[in-house]
C-alpha positions in Angstrom: -38.5 -4.6 13.9 -39.4 -2.2 11.1 -35.8 -1.1 10.8 -34.8 -4.7 10.4 -37.3 -5.1 7.5 -36.1 -1.9 5.9 -32.4 -3.0 6.2 -33.3 -6.4 4.7 -35.2 -4.8 1.8 -32.2 -2.5 1.2 -29.8 -5.5 1.2 -32.0 -7.6 -1.1 -32.4 -4.7 -3.5 -28.7 -3.9 -3.5 -27.9 -7.6 -4.3 -30.5 -7.6 -7.1 -29.1 -4.4 -8.6 -25.5 -5.7 -8.5 -26.4 -9.0 -10.1 -28.5 -7.4 -12.8 -25.7 -4.9 -13.6 -23.2 -7.8 -13.9 -25.5 -9.7 -16.2 -26.2 -6.7 -18.4 -22.5 -5.7 -18.6 -21.4 -9.2 -19.5 -24.1 -9.3 -22.2 -23.0 -6.0 -23.6 -19.4 -7.2 -23.6 -20.4 -10.3 -25.5 -22.2 -8.2 -28.1 -19.1 -5.9 -28.5 -16.9 -9.0 -28.9 -19.2 -10.4 -31.6 -19.1 -7.0 -33.4 -15.2 -7.1 -33.4 -14.5 -4.7 -30.6 -12.5 -6.7 -28.1 -11.0 -3.8 -26.2 -14.4 -2.3 -25.5 -15.6 -5.8 -24.5 -12.8 -6.0 -22.0 -13.9 -2.8 -20.5 -17.5 -4.1 -20.1 -16.2 -7.3 -18.5 -14.1 -5.2 -16.2 -17.1 -3.1 -15.1 -19.0 -6.4 -14.5 -16.2 -7.6 -12.3 -16.1 -4.3 -10.4 -19.8 -4.8 -9.5 -18.4 -7.6 -7.4 -20.7 -9.5 -5.2 -19.4 -12.4 -3.2 -20.6 -15.8 -4.5 -22.1 -14.3 -7.7 -21.6 -16.6 -10.7 -21.0 -13.5 -12.9 -17.7 -12.7 -11.1 -16.1 -15.9 -12.5 -17.8 -15.4 -15.9 -16.3 -11.9 -16.2 -12.8 -13.2 -15.4 -13.1 -16.1 -17.8 -14.3 -13.8 -20.6 -11.4 -11.4 -20.1 -8.9 -14.3 -20.0 -10.4 -15.7 -23.2 -10.1 -12.3 -24.9 -6.6 -11.9 -23.7 -5.6 -15.2 -25.3 -7.2 -14.3 -28.6 -5.6 -10.9 -29.0 -2.7 -10.9 -31.5 -1.2 -7.4 -30.9 1.1 -7.3 -27.9 0.1 -3.9 -26.7 -3.6 -5.0 -26.7 -2.6 -8.2 -24.8 -0.7 -6.0 -22.2 -3.8 -3.8 -21.9 -5.9 -6.9 -21.3 -3.6 -8.3 -18.7 -3.3 -5.0 -16.9 -7.0 -4.5 -16.9 -7.7 -7.8 -15.3 -5.0 -7.4 -12.7 -6.1 -3.9 -11.7 -9.7 -5.1 -11.5 -8.7 -8.0 -9.2 -6.7 -5.5 -7.0 -9.6 -3.1 -6.9 -11.7 -5.9 -5.3 -9.2 -6.0 -2.5 -10.3 -5.5 1.1 -9.1 -7.6 4.0 -9.4 -10.5 1.6 -8.4 -10.5 -2.1 -10.8 -12.6 -4.1 -9.2 -14.6 -7.0 -5.8 -13.8 -5.7 -4.4 -17.0 -7.2 -4.9 -15.4 -10.7 -2.7 -12.4 -10.0 0.7 -14.0 -10.0 0.3 -15.8 -13.4 -1.1 -12.5 -14.8 1.9 -10.6 -13.6 4.3 -13.1 -15.2 2.4 -12.8 -18.5 2.5 -9.0 -18.2 6.2 -9.1 -17.5 7.0 -11.2 -20.6 4.8 -9.0 -22.8 6.4 -5.8 -21.5 9.8 -7.3 -22.1 8.8 -8.3 -25.7 7.4 -4.8 -26.4 10.5 -3.1 -24.9 12.8 -5.2 -27.0 10.6 -4.7 -30.1 10.5 -0.9 -29.7 14.0 -0.1 -28.4 16.1 -2.9 -29.9 18.6 -3.1 -27.0 21.7 -5.2 -27.2 21.1 -8.8 -26.2 23.5 -8.5 -23.2 21.1 -6.0 -21.6 18.1 -8.4 -21.7 18.8 -9.8 -18.2 19.0 -6.3 -16.7 15.8 -5.2 -18.5 14.0 -8.3 -17.2 15.1 -7.5 -13.6 14.0 -3.9 -13.9 10.6 -4.8 -15.2 10.2 -7.5 -12.6 11.0 -5.0 -9.8 8.2 -2.8 -11.1 5.8 -5.7 -11.3 6.5 -7.0 -7.8 6.1 -3.6 -6.1 3.3 -3.8 -3.5 1.6 -0.4 -3.2 -0.7 -1.4 -0.4 -0.1 -0.4 3.2 0.7 -2.9 5.9 -2.4 -4.1 7.7 -0.7 -4.0 11.1 0.5 -0.4 10.7 -2.8 0.7 9.2 -4.6 -0.7 12.2 -2.1 0.9 14.6 -2.8 4.3 12.9 -6.5 4.0 13.5 -6.2 2.8 17.1 -3.6 5.4 18.0 -5.6 8.2 16.4 -8.6 7.1 18.5 -6.4 7.0 21.6 -4.9 10.4 20.8 -8.3 12.0 20.4 -9.7 10.3 23.5 -6.7 11.3 25.7 -6.9 14.9 24.5 -10.7 14.9 25.2 -10.2 13.5 28.7 -7.4 16.0 29.3 -9.8 18.9 28.3 -12.7 17.5 30.3 -10.9 16.2 33.4 -8.1 18.7 33.5 -4.6 18.6 32.2 -3.2 15.8 34.4 0.1 14.1 33.8 -1.5 10.7 32.9 -3.7 12.3 30.2 -0.8 14.3 28.8 1.5 11.3 28.8 -1.2 9.2 27.0 -1.6 12.1 24.5 2.1 12.2 23.7 2.4 8.3 23.5 -0.7 8.0 21.2 0.4 10.9 19.1 3.9 9.4 18.6 2.3 6.0 17.8 0.1 7.7 15.3 3.0 9.4 13.5 5.1 6.2 13.5 2.1 4.2 12.2 1.6 6.8 9.4 5.2 6.6 8.4 5.5 2.8 8.5 2.1 2.0 6.9 
């Protein structure tokens, strides 16, 4: 029973620390924004978002503040920084579930258009290349760097099976069944690593 109380106290204190950090960081971001430092304010809002706690009202406040700053920025490179910061923050919250995933697609479209405008502005390519540039930038934006959930799960399970079959082979003796299981799990593990 004592362990349960200790665990509850740790959980409550962790929730309190995360919420107070979010509140403090949003307040600091607001002060920086008032003082005319929008890029530093974005960083504070990002840190508030990275102190993510499910159902915290400060998660949504941080996202709304970053979006508001993004819309108010005039310089394209600053806008791009703002969009990329918000998108990377949302991706960093990713676990099995990606909170606020509905915001990622519109952000990526805004990023793509801003990158295209910056590229055209700085490189002045011929107008006939605009379509190709757009396609290239879009392929970069749509790249998904995250491993497949199925193959990642297979890697973990096959590694456990591989270690267990080797352990049983050592303890019980090198029988054909254990060696066969060892080879099968080892092969599954390698395939899973490659495919993930």
